[in-house]
C-alpha positions, -999 to 999 in steps of 0.1 A, spaced: 507 870 -538 471 878 -544 459 883 -580 426 898 -591 394 885 -576 413 868 -548 430 843 -571 461 829 -553 492 829 -575 512 800 -563 548 810 -555 560 778 -537 569 744 -551 598 732 -571 587 753 -601 577 783 -581 583 815 -601 582 797 -634 558 815 -659 540 793 -684 519 804 -714 498 774 -722 484 775 -757 473 739 -757 439 723 -759 420 692 -750 444 666 -734 481 662 -739 492 698 -734 467 707 -707 477 675 -688 513 687 -689 503 722 -679 482 709 -649 512 691 -635 534 722 -640 508 741 -620 508 714 -593 546 720 -590 541 757 -584 543 772 -619 521 801 -628 502 787 -658 483 811 -680 460 794 -704 458 813 -737 424 805 -754 407 814 -786 375 834 -782 355 801 -784 376 786 -757 394 752 -754 374 725 -771 375 706 -738 352 731 -722 325 716 -744 334 679 -739 317 656 -715 312 642 -690 292 671 -677 279 679 -642 254 707 -639 264 719 -674 301 721 -664 327 699 -681 343 677 -654 369 667 -680 380 703 -686 380 711 -649 403 682 -640 428 691 -668 429 728 -661 429 732 -624 451 759 -609 455 778 -642 444 812 -653 427 821 -686 430 849 -711 414 851 -745 435 861 -775 428 859 -812 462 855 -828 448 866 -862 441 900 -846 474 921 -847 466 938 -814 461 904 -797 492 890 -813 511 920 -799 496 914 -764 508 878 -765 543 888 -775 543 913 -745 537 883 -723 564 863 -741 589 889 -730 585 878 -694 576 841 -699 597 811 -691 578 784 -710 554 783 -740 535 751 -744 514 742 -775 499 712 -791 486 725 -825 492 704 -856 527 712 -871 527 744 -891 497 761 -874 518 781 -850 539 794 -879 508 806 -897 497 823 -865 531 839 -858 535 822 -824 560 795 -835 593 789 -817 614 811 -840 590 840 -835 589 835 -798 627 832 -795 632 864 -814 613 882 -786 627 862 -757 655 837 -764 653 824 -728 619 808 -734 616 770 -733 592 763 -762 575 729 -760 554 714 -788 533 682 -785 519 666 -816 509 632 -829 540 625 -849 564 653 -842 574 685 -860 596 666 -886 593 634 -905 570 619 -932 541 615 -908 542 651 -893 511 663 -910 489 634 -902 460 640 -879 464 620 -847 443 609 -818 453 584 -791 436 555 -810 457 563 -841 491 564 -823 482 533 -802 474 514 -834 506 525 -851 531 523 -823 529 485 -817 514 489 -782 479 479 -794 493 448 -812 508 437 -779 476 443 -759 447 419 -756 440 382 -749 460 355 -766 443 347 -800 422 379 -797 421 411 -815 445 440 -808 431 461 -780 435 497 -771 449 504 -736 420 516 -714 431 553 -712 443 579 -737 478 567 -731 494 585 -761 481 618 -748 490 615 -711 524 599 -717 535 626 -741 523 651 -716 545 635 -689 575 634 -713 569 671 -722 568 681 -685 601 662 -679 617 678 -709 606 713 -699 621 709 -665 654 696 -679 655 725 -704 648 750 -676 677 735 -656 700 738 -686 689 774 -691 702 783 -657 737 775 -670 734 788 -706 709 816 -704 691 802 -735 659 783 -739 653 752 -759 628 741 -786 612 708 -775 595 685 -799 574 658 -783 556 631 -804 528 610 -791 539 582 -815 575 584 -802 563 584 -766 544 552 -770 573 535 -787 595 546 -758 573 526 -733 579 492 -749 612 482 -734 603 446 -726 590 438 -760 621 455 -776 644 433 -755 625 402 -767 627 413 -803 664 420 -801 672 387 -783 650 363 -802 639 382 -833 603 376 -823 576 396 -804 555 379 -777 523 389 -794 491 393 -773 494 374 -741 466 388 -719 477 395 -683 507 372 -682 543 382 -685 562 372 -717 591 356 -696 583 352 -659 559 324 -647 537 323 -628 530 360 -635 493 365 -643 458 368 -629 444 336 -614 409 326 -604 398 326 -568 364 315 -555 350 350 -558 372 369 -583 407 372 -596 440 376 -579 472 389 -596 504 369 -586 538 380 -596 566 355 -593 597 370 -608 626 350 -593 634 316 -576 631 331 -541 595 340 -546 588 308 -564 601 289 -534 577 308 -511 548 301 -534 553 264 -537 558 261 -499 525 278 -495 510 254 -520 525 225 -500 547 215 -530 581 223 -516 596 198 -539 591 222 -568 612 248 -550 643 226 -552 637 209 -585 662 223 -611 636 218 -638 615 246 -622 643 270 -613 650 300 -634 625 321 -654 632 303 -687 627 268 -672 594 279 -657 584 296 -690 589 263 -707 564 247 -683 539 276 -684 508 255 -691 516 230 -664 524 257 -638 493 277 -647 471 247 -642 488 239 -609 486 274 -595 450 279 -607 439 247 -591 453 260 -558 439 296 -561 404 283 -568 402 268 -534 402 302 -516 385 335 -517 403 366 -528 407 378 -492 421 345 -481 446 344 -510 458 379 -504 463 373 -466 483 341 -472 504 357 -499 512 388 -478 522 366 -449 545 346 -471 560 376 -488 546 369 -523 536 399 -545 498 396 -549 469 420 -555 432 421 -561 420 434 -595 405 468 -586 388 494 -608 397 531 -605 370 537 -578 384 509 -557 419 523 -560 409 559 -552 390 548 -521 419 527 -507 435 537 -475 469 539 -493 457 566 -516 444 585 -486 476 581 -467 497 592 -497 475 623 -503 472 611 -539 441 632 -544 439 669 -541 408 691 -541 396 723 -556 364 742 -551 346 751 -583 317 776 -583 295 753 -603 308 718 -595 315 723 -558 344 705 -541 361 684 -567 389 658 -562 418 656 -587 447 633 -591 478 652 -579 513 651 -594 524 616 -582 558 625 -567 567 635 -531 596 660 -530 603 654 -494 589 687 -481 571 670 -453 538 687 -462 515 675 -490 499 703 -511 463 689 -514 445 719 -527 445 739 -559 427 768 -574 398 758 -596 399 758 -634 395 793 -648 364 807 -665 371 816 -701 389 849 -702 388 853 -664 420 874 -666 433 897 -693 466 899 -710 471 933 -696 466 921 -660 491 892 -665 516 915 -682 514 939 -653 521 911 -628 549 896 -648 566 928 -659 
């Protein structure tokens, strides 16, 4: 249906009809909310009078925050001051008809503002209430301030990232924020499904710290098996060999040999078929024991060709290989175009802007490749939303 000022309220998609009150700011929560919107939910961003901090964070284009626009596409905005009793009442009127409340304040803040899970569930026990924070709502670290750098440093993922012999290195994206946003979206969807059977919503507690720990399945398996961690090993795999980036004449190529079958294809291509039948080189652990020898052998071969030549030969032989692209290279690839990985919205100040869509195809046969733009601060009112939802 059409909302005020021609704003299209999305009613299709797997989350069509789901009503979300998004109290979150900056990254983790808004990232989650944007994907809920991509899937058809009606996401109403509830902002303080000064607006989400991300509205004032760069990069900017023509005085508009591109960062904010990408994270808040497809949402609507209302302004409420929870310290004002009338605004608090307006919010609770919306809660009566909401399905989800999403927030990423520091633990304890929502309680002081009277918009915590208990207060919300007293008004509407069907609401799925999701909180994202650095260290969770409970535990000895709960009150610590957290940014992505902090949780990467404490989770073990930074200690495992970087070149051999080098310093711990932050992963090149705010991984703690975006991954916790993904986990929150998954948990919200699961809780909505459960609610269809029970009629009651859940209180969801998502920790950035926990989320990064949950990603480290390979390192955990090594710790449990050997009592040791692999440490920083650059681009290589802790077990499989050759599984790394290798030098070509004009760049780097990633090669991933994860079993004897692919190893046989590679050594045939290298004109060393004897290594494909030699028991000393069969099995991941045997090859791992000869890592330096194999790395020298493979690197000597890859250096004789350009990246293009290497990729062509690897593809013909059925060997997993890839160029090392930057984000721009990836987004401009024909595969991204064919998969409709980018959507677009038209912003009154920024013009036509691409955004990275929810990266799952639900088999509908049609890709939704457009969204409403991010909202202006307070573009809607609580009364307008309440009238639509009531």
